[in-house]
KEPADO-817711 format. One record per residue (C-alpha): x, y, z. Coordinates in Angstrom, 1 decimal, padded with zeros to 4 digits. Layout:
! KEPADO-817711
((X, Y, Z))
...
This chain:
! KEPADO-817711
((000.0, 000.0, 000.0))
((001.5, 003.3, -001.1))
((001.1, 006.2, 001.2))
((001.5, 009.7, -000.3))
((003.8, 012.0, 001.6))
((002.2, 015.4, 001.1))
((-001.2, 014.6, 002.9))
((000.7, 013.1, 005.8))
((002.9, 016.1, 006.1))
((-000.1, 018.4, 005.9))
((-001.9, 016.6, 008.8))
((001.2, 016.6, 011.0))
((001.8, 020.3, 010.3))
((-001.8, 021.1, 011.1))
((-001.7, 019.2, 014.4))
((001.6, 020.9, 015.3))
((000.1, 024.4, 014.5))
((-002.9, 023.6, 016.7))
((-000.7, 022.3, 019.5))
((002.1, 025.0, 019.3))
((000.8, 028.1, 017.5))
((004.0, 030.1, 018.1))
((005.9, 027.7, 015.7))
((003.5, 028.5, 012.8))
((006.2, 030.3, 010.7))
((008.7, 027.5, 011.1))
((006.1, 024.8, 010.4))
((004.9, 026.6, 007.2))
((008.5, 027.1, 006.0))
((009.4, 023.5, 006.6))
((006.2, 022.3, 004.8))
((006.9, 024.5, 001.8))
((010.5, 023.3, 001.6))
((009.6, 019.7, 001.9))
((006.7, 020.0, -000.7))
((009.1, 021.8, -003.1))
((011.7, 019.1, -002.7))
((009.2, 016.3, -003.2))
((007.8, 017.9, -006.3))
((011.3, 018.3, -007.8))
((012.2, 014.7, -007.1))
((009.0, 013.3, -008.8))
């Protein structure tokens, strides 16, 4: 069973933003970087 990476990252980022709102900028930045790298690799 193949699990896509982007939805899992989105869910984890959403949970972290709800749990620790002050890390919002870092979480968004990491998400954008990871999403960009994944789309370049594909």
